Backbone bond lengths (Angstrom), bond angles and torsions (degrees), N, CA, C in turn:
res aa  C-N    CA-C-N  psi(-1)  N-CA   C-N-CA  omega(-1)  CA-C   N-CA-C  phi
1 X - - - 1.472 - - 1.524 110.02 -
2 X 1.335 116.75 131.41 1.459 120.69 175.60 1.529 109.47 -79.52
3 X 1.326 115.39 168.01 1.474 119.39 176.95 1.522 109.85 -62.94
4 X 1.332 117.35 -42.05 1.467 120.95 -179.70 1.528 110.46 -61.32
5 X 1.319 117.23 -40.55 1.462 120.61 178.34 1.528 110.97 -66.34
6 X 1.315 116.40 -39.16 1.467 120.45 178.10 1.527 110.69 -63.16
7 X 1.329 115.87 -40.83 1.466 120.43 179.09 1.531 110.54 -64.11
8 X 1.322 117.17 -42.68 1.463 120.23 177.90 1.525 110.82 -61.70
9 X 1.315 115.99 -36.77 1.468 119.99 178.10 1.528 110.65 -64.98
10 X 1.327 116.30 -44.54 1.467 120.09 177.97 1.524 111.45 -59.87
11 X 1.330 116.44 -44.90 1.456 120.10 -179.04 1.527 111.82 -63.00
12 X 1.327 116.79 -31.86 1.467 119.39 178.01 1.524 111.10 -66.36
13 X 1.354 116.87 -23.63 1.474 122.01 175.48 1.526 111.71 -94.48
14 X 1.339 117.08 3.66 1.468 123.00 -174.53 1.516 111.35 59.47
15 X 1.321 115.60 44.64 1.459 122.51 170.37 1.519 107.73 -109.81
16 X 1.322 115.34 137.97 1.459 119.71 -171.86 1.520 113.19 -122.71
17 X 1.305 117.51 12.83 1.462 120.52 -178.12 1.516 109.70 -147.12
18 X 1.335 114.95 153.54 1.469 119.86 177.05 1.521 108.83 -158.45
19 X 1.311 115.13 159.35 1.464 120.52 177.62 1.523 109.78 -102.55
20 X 1.313 115.52 161.21 1.462 120.60 176.36 1.524 110.15 -59.52
21 X 1.327 116.72 -40.08 1.462 120.36 -179.64 1.526 111.22 -60.77
22 X 1.339 116.54 -39.95 1.468 120.36 -179.24 1.520 111.44 -65.26
23 X 1.322 116.76 -45.29 1.463 118.33 -177.27 1.531 111.16 -70.72
24 X 1.328 117.99 -33.48 1.466 120.46 176.21 1.531 110.74 -64.68
25 X 1.300 115.73 -36.64 1.467 120.12 -179.81 1.525 111.59 -68.86
26 X 1.332 116.64 -33.93 1.465 120.85 -176.37 1.525 113.08 -87.41
27 X 1.318 117.21 -24.57 1.463 120.52 -174.18 1.533 111.57 -83.96
28 X 1.321 114.72 147.98 1.468 120.10 176.28 1.527 111.14 -89.51
29 X 1.327 116.61 -3.47 1.463 120.84 -177.38 1.528 111.38 -87.48
30 X 1.330 114.40 163.96 1.460 120.62 174.04 1.538 109.87 -69.70
31 X 1.334 114.95 156.60 1.462 120.28 -176.42 1.525 112.15 -57.11
32 X 1.348 117.06 -39.70 1.469 120.31 -179.12 1.519 110.85 -63.48
33 X 1.327 117.24 -40.48 1.465 121.21 179.67 1.526 110.66 -68.05
34 X 1.327 116.18 -38.22 1.467 120.21 178.38 1.529 109.93 -62.81
35 X 1.312 117.07 -44.71 1.463 120.78 -179.80 1.527 111.14 -63.31
36 X 1.340 116.75 -38.46 1.468 120.02 178.10 1.528 110.37 -63.47
37 X 1.347 116.39 -42.55 1.465 120.25 179.38 1.525 110.61 -65.55
38 X 1.326 116.86 -39.42 1.466 120.13 176.56 1.523 110.71 -60.85
39 X 1.317 116.25 -44.10 1.465 120.27 179.72 1.526 111.33 -62.32
40 X 1.338 117.77 -38.86 1.469 120.84 178.11 1.533 110.51 -64.16
41 X 1.331 116.42 -41.31 1.464 120.07 -179.60 1.530 111.38 -68.63
42 X 1.337 116.29 -32.83 1.469 120.06 174.89 1.530 109.33 -65.26
43 X 1.326 117.42 -44.30 1.463 121.56 179.43 1.528 111.45 -62.29
44 X 1.334 117.03 -33.80 1.470 122.18 179.20 1.534 111.84 -81.88
45 X 1.340 115.97 -1.35 1.469 123.37 178.35 1.533 112.84 64.35
46 X 1.328 115.13 26.19 1.466 119.27 176.17 1.526 111.17 -88.77
47 X 1.323 116.62 -22.21 1.463 122.05 173.96 1.523 108.46 -137.93
48 X 1.322 115.38 162.55 1.473 121.65 177.25 1.526 107.93 -130.87
49 X 1.327 115.61 133.80 1.464 120.90 174.78 1.530 107.44 -84.92
50 X 1.344 116.40 91.20 1.463 120.87 -172.63 1.518 112.18 -69.71
51 X 1.310 116.10 -47.63 1.464 123.14 173.24 1.515 107.77 -135.04
52 X 1.305 116.82 162.11 1.450 119.46 -178.22 1.526 110.56 -54.09
53 X 1.331 115.23 119.01 1.459 120.40 177.84 1.515 114.86 83.42
54 X 1.358 117.83 6.87 1.468 120.60 -178.61 1.521 108.97 -133.45
55 X 1.342 115.69 125.46 1.454 121.61 -172.30 1.531 111.34 -120.75
56 X 1.328 115.32 148.30 1.461 122.70 172.30 1.521 109.18 -112.52
57 X 1.320 114.98 142.01 1.456 121.28 176.28 1.529 108.50 -94.43
58 X 1.322 116.87 131.96 1.456 121.60 178.37 1.533 108.02 -107.65
59 X 1.331 118.15 94.03 1.467 120.31 -179.38 1.523 110.80 -72.68
60 X 1.336 117.71 167.41 1.474 120.69 -176.22 1.521 114.35 -52.74
61 X 1.332 118.94 -36.46 1.470 120.49 -176.41 1.529 112.49 -65.19
62 X 1.357 116.74 -21.11 1.469 120.61 178.80 1.537 112.10 -111.49
63 X 1.330 115.99 11.07 1.469 119.27 -174.29 1.526 111.90 -64.64
64 X 1.337 117.43 -40.66 1.467 119.48 -178.94 1.528 111.80 -66.80
65 X 1.322 116.17 -41.14 1.471 119.95 179.60 1.515 111.50 -73.35
66 X 1.331 116.06 -25.48 1.471 122.46 -175.21 1.528 111.16 51.27
67 X 1.319 114.41 38.94 1.459 120.61 -179.51 1.518 108.71 -155.80
68 X 1.331 116.05 143.79 1.455 121.28 176.15 1.523 109.78 -104.07
69 X 1.335 117.62 144.63 1.463 119.01 169.99 1.527 109.94 -58.68
70 X 1.311 115.79 136.91 1.458 122.21 -177.25 1.528 112.20 -54.54
71 X 1.331 116.56 -35.45 1.466 120.89 -176.03 1.529 112.71 -61.63
72 X 1.346 117.26 -21.15 1.464 120.36 -175.26 1.529 113.38 -81.42
73 X 1.327 117.54 -13.87 1.462 117.60 -175.62 1.522 114.60 -140.60
74 X 1.343 118.06 -7.51 1.465 119.16 -170.79 1.526 112.44 -64.38
75 X 1.321 117.70 -38.16 1.462 119.74 -179.51 1.526 110.82 -62.51
76 X 1.321 116.75 -44.16 1.460 120.17 -179.82 1.528 111.34 -68.14
77 X 1.333 116.47 -37.13 1.471 119.97 178.13 1.511 111.08 -59.74
78 X 1.328 117.38 -44.72 1.464 119.18 -175.56 1.525 112.74 -80.40
79 X 1.308 117.72 -22.45 1.469 119.40 168.95 1.521 109.40 -68.41
80 X 1.320 116.45 -39.46 1.466 121.88 177.18 1.527 110.51 -60.97
81 X 1.343 116.84 -40.56 1.467 120.81 -179.24 1.527 112.30 -87.24
82 X 1.348 117.50 -7.25 1.463 123.05 -178.57 1.528 110.85 55.28
83 X 1.345 114.82 52.82 1.457 121.19 -178.67 1.531 109.80 -132.04
84 X 1.337 115.78 151.65 1.461 121.13 171.41 1.528 109.64 -82.40
85 X 1.317 115.95 148.39 1.465 121.04 -178.81 1.521 109.17 -157.22
86 X 1.313 115.18 165.10 1.461 121.30 159.14 1.527 109.15 -156.56
87 X 1.320 116.37 147.58 1.452 120.79 173.18 1.519 107.68 -66.39
88 X 1.326 116.22 132.31 1.453 119.37 -174.71 1.514 112.85 -142.74
89 X 1.336 114.75 -174.52 1.455 123.99 173.23 1.532 111.24 54.12
90 X 1.325 119.31 -134.02 1.459 120.81 -175.56 1.527 112.56 -64.08
91 X 1.339 116.86 -31.60 1.471 120.01 179.11 1.520 110.27 -64.28
92 X 1.325 116.57 -47.25 1.468 120.24 178.87 1.522 110.60 -65.87
93 X 1.331 116.45 -42.09 1.467 119.95 -179.19 1.527 110.75 -58.47
94 X 1.321 116.94 -41.47 1.466 120.66 179.58 1.518 111.17 -63.36
95 X 1.319 117.40 -42.71 1.462 121.10 179.64 1.528 110.49 -65.53
96 X 1.321 116.55 -33.93 1.472 120.58 178.19 1.533 112.55 -78.37
97 X 1.325 117.03 -1.27 1.462 119.65 175.86 1.509 115.26 105.37
98 X 1.326 117.34 -3.72 1.471 121.28 177.78 1.527 108.03 -93.43
99 X 1.310 115.43 79.27 1.466 120.28 -170.46 1.524 112.87 -106.85
100 X 1.338 116.82 19.48 1.457 119.79 -178.85 1.530 110.83 -58.47
101 X 1.327 115.78 -40.70 1.468 120.26 -179.43 1.528 108.55 -87.58
102 X 1.321 117.20 105.43 1.462 121.25 -179.17 1.531 108.59 -84.90
103 X 1.315 115.57 103.12 1.463 119.87 -177.68 1.520 109.41 -113.30
104 X 1.314 115.67 141.38 1.464 121.21 177.47 1.522 111.42 -89.96
105 X 1.313 116.21 -13.57 1.465 121.68 -178.11 1.525 110.09 -87.12
106 X 1.325 116.27 146.51 1.461 121.50 173.98 1.527 109.28 -101.90
107 X 1.342 115.65 140.95 1.456 121.74 -176.31 1.526 110.16 -121.03
108 X 1.340 115.27 129.36 1.453 120.64 176.21 1.520 110.10 -129.43
109 X 1.316 115.28 147.18 1.460 122.06 172.96 1.521 106.98 -104.77
110 X 1.329 115.90 132.42 1.462 121.00 -177.90 1.523 109.79 -133.99
111 X 1.318 115.22 164.84 1.464 120.49 172.05 1.522 109.89 -77.16
112 X 1.319 115.76 155.90 1.458 119.22 172.57 1.531 109.22 -66.52
113 X 1.349 117.06 152.09 1.463 129.43 6.02 1.532 112.14 -77.89
114 X 1.317 114.95 165.33 1.457 121.10 -175.90 1.526 110.67 -69.56
115 X 1.323 115.42 158.40 1.455 122.90 173.98 1.521 108.39 -118.61
116 X 1.313 116.05 144.17 1.463 119.45 174.48 1.520 109.57 -69.63
117 X 1.316 115.58 146.23 1.463 120.67 176.94 1.522 110.30 -60.68
118 X 1.328 115.60 151.61 1.462 121.48 174.69 1.521 107.69 -102.27
119 X 1.320 116.50 115.90 1.459 121.90 176.29 1.521 107.10 -129.59
120 X 1.315 114.55 99.60 1.454 119.81 -174.62 1.517 108.83 -148.59
121 X 1.345 116.62 124.73 1.461 121.10 -177.19 1.530 108.39 53.16
122 X 1.319 117.01 -122.66 1.469 120.64 -179.39 1.522 112.61 -95.15
123 X 1.298 117.61 10.60 1.458 122.15 -179.83 1.520 110.00 -95.76
124 X 1.322 115.38 128.93 1.460 121.71 177.98 1.529 106.50 -139.36
125 X 1.324 116.24 99.59 1.464 121.44 -174.74 1.520 108.81 -120.88
126 X 1.333 115.74 122.37 1.459 122.02 179.82 1.530 109.38 -108.23
127 X 1.330 115.22 138.17 1.460 121.35 179.86 1.530 109.40 -113.98
128 X 1.326 115.39 133.13 1.470 121.33 175.56 1.522 107.89 -121.70
129 X 1.314 115.96 133.98 1.460 120.24 -174.47 1.525 111.40 -96.96
130 X 1.312 114.86 155.96 1.457 121.72 171.71 1.519 108.73 -136.25
131 X 1.324 116.02 137.75 1.457 120.77 176.82 1.512 112.02 -88.08
132 X 1.344 116.21 -10.43 1.465 121.39 -178.96 1.521 107.42 -116.49
133 X 1.344 115.75 82.22 1.461 119.82 -173.70 1.527 109.92 -64.68
134 X 1.340 117.67 132.12 1.465 120.67 -175.83 1.524 113.18 -56.60
135 X 1.318 115.56 134.56 1.463 120.61 175.42 1.528 109.72 -83.85
136 X 1.318 116.80 -20.70 1.457 122.40 179.22 1.527 108.44 -150.37
137 X 1.336 115.83 -170.53 1.467 122.74 175.32 1.522 114.13 69.86
138 X 1.339 116.79 16.98 1.455 120.65 169.34 1.525 107.20 -107.18
139 X 1.323 116.03 121.62 1.456 121.38 -176.93 1.525 110.43 -101.77
140 X 1.307 116.16 152.10 1.463 121.86 171.47 1.518 108.48 -105.03
141 X 1.319 116.15 125.25 1.462 121.43 176.31 1.524 108.98 -118.24
142 X 1.319 116.03 160.70 1.464 120.42 -176.23 1.523 110.41 -108.93
143 X 1.333 114.74 131.89 1.460 122.20 171.87 1.530 107.74 -116.21
144 X 1.331 117.25 179.67 1.467 120.72 -179.39 1.521 111.69 -57.72
145 X 1.332 116.42 -33.40 1.461 120.02 -175.85 1.527 113.13 -95.06
146 X 1.328 117.62 9.50 1.469 119.83 -179.58 1.516 111.16 122.08
147 X 1.323 115.75 -162.08 1.456 120.05 -175.60 1.529 111.55 -85.14
148 X 1.316 114.59 161.31 1.460 121.37 169.12 1.514 107.21 -146.23
149 X 1.329 117.17 159.35 1.466 122.39 -176.01 1.524 109.53 -104.47
150 X 1.326 115.31 140.94 1.452 121.61 -175.81 1.525 109.35 -147.36
151 X 1.322 117.01 145.80 1.464 120.45 176.46 1.521 109.64 -67.33
152 X 1.330 116.20 143.20 1.465 121.44 174.86 1.527 109.14 -65.43
153 X 1.336 118.51 166.27 1.473 118.55 177.35 1.520 113.89 -54.55
154 X 1.342 118.16 -40.34 1.469 120.25 -179.48 1.522 111.23 -65.99
155 X 1.324 117.83 -45.39 1.467 120.80 179.07 1.526 110.23 -66.84
156 X 1.331 117.38 -38.26 1.468 120.39 176.12 1.527 110.74 -58.62
157 X 1.328 116.10 -43.41 1.469 122.27 -178.92 1.526 110.83 -60.43
158 X 1.332 117.33 -50.41 1.473 119.03 -177.50 1.523 111.65 -72.50
159 X 1.341 117.86 -32.78 1.468 119.63 177.63 1.527 111.04 -64.05
160 X 1.334 116.72 -41.49 1.467 119.47 177.57 1.520 110.64 -59.05
161 X 1.318 116.65 -43.79 1.466 120.66 179.92 1.525 110.72 -68.67
162 X 1.312 116.84 -41.43 1.471 120.95 -179.00 1.534 111.87 -62.50
163 X 1.331 116.76 -36.70 1.465 120.98 -176.12 1.525 112.51 -102.01
164 X 1.345 118.23 13.30 1.462 119.12 -167.61 1.524 113.94 -61.78
165 X 1.320 117.92 -31.19 1.473 118.53 -178.38 1.528 111.90 -70.33
166 X 1.350 116.85 -18.84 1.468 120.45 -178.30 1.523 112.23 -94.74
167 X 1.327 117.11 -14.11 1.470 118.90 -173.42 1.527 112.36 -125.32
168 X 1.325 115.70 33.49 1.455 118.82 169.56 1.509 116.43 109.51
169 X 1.337 118.20 -6.98 1.457 120.39 177.11 1.518 113.26 93.61
170 X 1.334 115.31 165.56 1.460 121.02 -175.15 1.525 112.96 -63.52
171 X 1.323 117.66 -40.72 1.467 118.61 -176.99 1.519 111.99 -65.11
172 X 1.323 117.15 -31.26 1.464 119.32 177.76 1.522 111.33 -63.44
173 X 1.344 116.20 -32.83 1.466 119.67 -174.13 1.525 113.22 -104.25
174 X 1.328 117.77 0.44 1.462 119.73 -172.61 1.529 112.22 -60.27
175 X 1.329 117.21 -41.98 1.465 119.72 178.63 1.520 111.29 -64.57
176 X 1.333 116.28 -37.86 1.469 120.44 177.98 1.529 110.22 -64.71
177 X 1.338 116.76 -43.63 1.457 120.18 178.41 1.527 110.74 -61.26
178 X 1.329 116.04 -40.65 1.466 119.26 179.76 1.530 110.96 -63.08
179 X 1.324 116.84 -41.47 1.462 119.97 177.19 1.525 111.39 -66.40
180 X 1.323 116.21 -36.80 1.468 120.36 -179.83 1.526 112.40 -65.12
181 X 1.320 117.47 -28.24 1.474 119.07 -179.71 1.522 111.00 -58.55
182 X 1.331 117.36 -26.08 1.464 121.00 179.67 1.521 111.96 -72.05
183 X 1.335 116.87 -17.34 1.460 120.94 -178.91 1.529 112.74 -99.83
184 X 1.317 117.88 -8.02 1.454 121.01 -177.01 1.525 111.08 -69.79
185 X 1.336 115.10 141.71 1.462 121.85 176.99 1.533 108.44 -127.30
186 X 1.326 116.07 146.15 1.455 119.86 -177.57 1.524 112.07 -57.66
187 X 1.338 117.38 -42.28 1.462 119.77 -178.26 1.525 111.46 -64.24
188 X 1.324 116.48 -36.68 1.464 122.07 177.12 1.531 110.30 -62.43
189 X 1.326 116.93 -44.02 1.467 121.65 177.94 1.527 110.34 -64.50
190 X 1.326 117.45 -46.41 1.471 120.76 -179.24 1.520 111.39 -60.40
191 X 1.320 116.32 -41.82 1.465 120.21 178.44 1.521 110.64 -63.01
192 X 1.331 116.80 -43.53 1.469 120.96 177.92 1.525 111.08 -59.09
193 X 1.319 116.77 -45.08 1.468 120.84 -176.44 1.521 112.42 -69.50
194 X 1.334 117.63 -15.44 1.470 120.50 179.37 1.528 112.30 -72.41
195 X 1.341 117.18 -17.41 1.468 119.22 -178.16 1.532 113.59 -136.11
196 X 1.324 118.54 -22.31 1.458 120.67 -173.96 1.533 109.81 -76.35
197 X 1.329 117.50 128.53 1.466 119.55 -171.89 1.530 114.91 -128.14
198 X 1.330 117.14 17.48 1.468 119.73 176.67 1.525 108.50 -84.92
199 X 1.335 116.25 95.97 1.463 120.60 -172.01 1.525 112.80 -63.05
200 X 1.328 117.59 -41.63 1.462 119.22 -177.93 1.532 111.16 -63.92
201 X 1.330 116.86 -38.60 1.465 119.07 176.99 1.519 110.91 -67.02
202 X 1.327 117.55 -38.65 1.464 120.18 177.56 1.535 110.84 -65.16
203 X 1.333 117.05 -38.11 1.469 119.73 176.89 1.530 110.05 -60.58
204 X 1.324 116.43 -48.50 1.466 120.07 -179.91 1.528 110.59 -64.12
205 X 1.321 116.97 -37.81 1.460 120.78 -179.38 1.530 110.76 -63.52
206 X 1.331 116.78 -48.76 1.459 120.04 179.17 1.513 112.02 -61.22
207 X 1.331 115.54 -43.63 1.458 120.29 179.15 1.528 111.07 -60.03
208 X 1.334 116.79 -47.18 1.461 120.73 -176.91 1.528 111.82 -69.18
209 X 1.320 116.90 -34.34 1.465 118.95 175.88 1.526 110.70 -59.86
210 X 1.330 116.63 -42.53 1.465 119.71 178.97 1.525 111.66 -70.24
211 X 1.325 117.27 -34.64 1.463 120.08 177.80 1.525 110.96 -67.12
212 X 1.328 116.24 -36.89 1.460 120.30 -174.10 1.523 113.42 -82.34
213 X 1.353 116.45 -39.37 1.474 118.23 -173.81 1.526 113.27 -129.47
214 X 1.337 116.95 8.86 1.457 119.90 178.87 1.521 111.66 79.54
215 X 1.330 117.53 -174.79 1.470 120.52 178.85 1.535 110.01 -54.77
216 X 1.333 115.71 135.35 1.463 118.92 -176.18 1.518 110.45 -156.39
217 X 1.312 115.54 159.89 1.468 121.14 -176.29 1.517 112.07 -68.92
218 X 1.340 118.16 -28.83 1.465 120.45 179.16 1.532 110.05 -63.87
219 X 1.325 115.99 -46.64 1.460 120.62 178.45 1.525 110.66 -62.73
220 X 1.326 117.26 -39.12 1.466 120.55 179.28 1.528 111.15 -62.52
221 X 1.320 116.80 -40.03 1.474 120.48 177.47 1.528 110.36 -60.64
222 X 1.334 115.98 -43.19 1.471 120.31 -179.62 1.524 110.08 -65.96
223 X 1.319 117.23 -42.58 1.461 120.21 -179.55 1.532 110.90 -63.70
224 X 1.322 117.69 -39.99 1.464 121.27 177.67 1.527 110.93 -60.97
225 X 1.324 116.42 -37.07 1.470 120.95 176.75 1.532 110.00 -66.45
226 X 1.328 117.25 -45.69 1.459 120.70 -178.44 1.521 111.89 -63.45
227 X 1.326 117.12 -36.21 1.461 121.56 -177.95 1.522 113.43 -64.37
228 X 1.314 117.06 -16.20 1.462 120.12 -177.69 1.528 111.88 -70.39
229 X 1.336 116.80 -19.18 1.461 121.99 176.24 1.520 108.20 -139.39
230 X 1.317 115.29 163.47 1.468 118.93 178.18 1.526 109.89 -66.94
231 X 1.327 116.23 139.91 1.465 119.80 171.33 1.524 107.97 -137.29
232 X 1.313 116.60 155.92 1.458 121.86 -164.52 1.536 111.47 -126.21
233 X 1.325 117.20 163.33 1.462 120.36 -179.42 1.529 112.31 -58.85
234 X 1.324 114.67 140.11 1.463 121.28 177.15 1.522 108.55 -139.62
235 X 1.320 116.02 163.02 1.460 121.73 174.50 1.530 109.47 -80.01
236 X 1.324 116.17 145.28 1.460 119.15 175.58 1.524 110.26 -60.31
237 X 1.316 116.51 -43.29 1.463 121.66 175.70 1.525 108.09 -126.42
238 X 1.335 117.97 113.84 1.467 120.51 -174.25 1.521 112.78 -57.73
239 X 1.305 115.83 138.64 1.462 123.14 173.69 1.521 107.41 -129.12
240 X 1.325 116.73 135.71 1.461 121.18 -170.36 1.525 113.12 -60.73
241 X 1.336 118.18 -34.62 1.466 120.17 -176.02 1.529 112.56 -111.11
242 X 1.302 116.60 17.70 1.474 120.69 -178.18 1.522 110.08 -120.50
243 X 1.312 115.85 134.82 1.459 121.42 176.71 1.524 109.25 -111.81
244 X 1.341 117.27 151.05 1.467 119.28 -179.44 1.517 111.97 -64.17
245 X 1.339 115.16 142.41 1.457 120.76 175.70 1.516 109.97 -102.44
246 X 1.321 116.57 -144.22 1.465 119.97 -178.62 1.528 110.05 -70.60
247 X 1.320 116.06 147.88 1.461 121.92 -179.69 1.525 108.80 -127.89
248 X 1.325 116.44 148.05 1.457 120.02 -179.51 1.539 111.38 -134.49
249 X 1.320 116.20 33.81 1.457 120.86 175.64 1.528 108.58 -135.89
250 X 1.307 117.00 158.79 1.465 120.31 -173.18 1.526 113.40 -67.47
251 X 1.317 116.32 -15.50 1.470 119.52 -179.12 1.520 111.84 -86.49
252 X 1.320 117.19 -5.99 1.469 123.17 -176.88 1.529 111.14 57.32
253 X 1.327 114.17 45.37 1.459 121.51 179.67 1.520 109.76 -102.32
254 X 1.329 116.14 124.19 1.466 121.70 170.39 1.529 106.59 -85.54
255 X 1.344 115.89 111.65 1.470 120.43 -173.03 1.526 109.05 -81.15
256 X 1.315 115.67 89.10 1.466 121.58 -176.81 1.526 112.31 -98.51
257 X 1.328 116.04 16.69 1.459 120.80 -178.21 1.527 108.60 -143.82
258 X 1.336 116.94 131.66 1.458 120.56 175.23 1.524 107.91 -80.28
259 X 1.316 116.55 117.38 1.458 120.52 -177.31 1.521 110.31 -79.97
260 X 1.333 115.39 127.79 1.462 121.19 -179.46 1.511 109.19 -137.74
261 X 1.324 116.28 118.73 1.471 120.85 177.46 1.522 108.70 -108.72
262 X 1.329 116.34 149.66 1.463 119.89 179.41 1.519 112.25 -101.75
263 X 1.331 117.07 14.92 1.469 119.59 174.48 1.531 109.74 -73.72
């Protein structure tokens, strides 16, 4: 079997990715010949070498974009790397229907150690690490090529707030957070609170929920969780040389940022 024939076989199964090891195992050619054929297909823009030893197939329907939706290959990529992952942040928010922020970049949350971003052709994939891997709130969704993992609306909401200083700040995401509130469910919040222990992020989350939609049961659930242990004043948006001053809200948030949404 040639590499081109192997690719056609994969596409017939709606698979869009393969490793060098897989194609070497299936091909009757020598490894050097297989690599030469792979290089020719890369030059013809029919495949992309996304990471060393891992290739994506670009079928005709995606030829103009020269990019595949992340959902079509992410599960296979992370099985290849033997790493945990989930689609998160703006990528997850868009899939959940909060698509106000049109971003061309893909965002994934992974376990440590960190991975370098992938910036190749039209692919721009950023990885953010967490040392406290979620015990719940990771959902499996189905795409044409199989399942992929994604943060639930509640986990997406807190992850955006937790990482906000690295991805453009709170005002950049405020409209997205407001749209996400429509997807929040009480059970999702309760499940998150059963394991999530970043108090400062929970304080900001509760505060922003009340700012965005007024008094609500989701914020009350978060406040009840926070009350179980002592929590202290924090800045709404952390600044390296600024400490929180006086606070006059139940979340003990020093509002050091004027919130402005473009919705």
